[in-house]
Structure formats: C-alpha cells, structure tokens
N, C-alpha and C positions, 0 to 999 in steps of 0.2 A: 863336482858339484861345488859351484862357487857362491851361489846365493839362494836362500829360502825365501819365499813370500808367505807371509801369514795374514790371515783375516783378522782383523780386530774384533769383529762379532763372533768368530769362532774361538778366539781366545777367551772370551766371556762364557762360550758354551762348553769349554771344556779342555781346550788344548794349551792352556796357560803352562801347566807342568812340562809339557813338551818343550815350549819356547825357552823355559829357564834351563832344562837339562842340555838342549843342544848349545845353548849359550855358554854354558859351563863346560862341556866336554869337547866342543868344536868351536872355539872362539875365532878361528880363521875364516869359518864361513860367515858370509854377510848375511844379516837378517833384515828384512824390510817387512814393515807393518803397513798394510793398506786398509782403509775403512771397509771396504767390500771387494771380494775377488769374483764375485757374480756366481757363485755355487751355492745359493742360498738354501736349495732343498737339501743337499748335502750338509750344509753348515749346521741345520738343526739337528741332525741325526748323527754325524761323525766327526771326528777331528780330521782335519785335512791342512795341506800345505801345497804350494805350487813350486815345483823345480823344474825349471827349463821349459816353461809353459805347460807342464804336465801336472795335473792334478794327483797327488798321492793321498790316499785316505785310509784310515782304519776306525774300527769300533771304540778304541781307547787311546789315550795319549801314549801308554805304554806300548802297544802294538806299533804305533805309528813311528815311535822312537826306534823300535827294533827295525822296521822297514828302512827307515833313513840311515841307520847304522850300516845295514848291508849294502846300501847303495854308495856309502862313503868309502867302504872297503874295510 
C-alpha cells in the first residue's frame, strides 16, 4: 500500500481522526485528499478510503483504522 485517497466530504462526516492517525503512525504512506470520490451514499453513512481503486469502508474511524493496519501488515 503506497497511497490512500480520502474524500474531503467524508473527512467532515467522521473520518478525520482516521486521517490524523494514519498520518502519525504511517508517514511513509502517501495521502491524497479529493473533493469527491464518487461514493456519496456510503460517504453519508460510513467512513471510507480508496486504496488501489478499491473502496475500504467501516462504520467508524476506529474500525477502518484497524482494517487498514491489517492491510499494511
């Protein structure tokens, strides 16, 4: 995993703690913020990111962080 894409609207909807935690713990992974990643229905109900064109989501930033940590190894 080299880059994680974040939706700016989803950051406002709850994934900002995830962004900060990933930045602190994994500074080597690039982060890109986009205005919209086109997952609007999910964006309103869950936290999500895009890794290698695949949407990774969870009901909370903490759960999503755990999933990403597993993916990193």
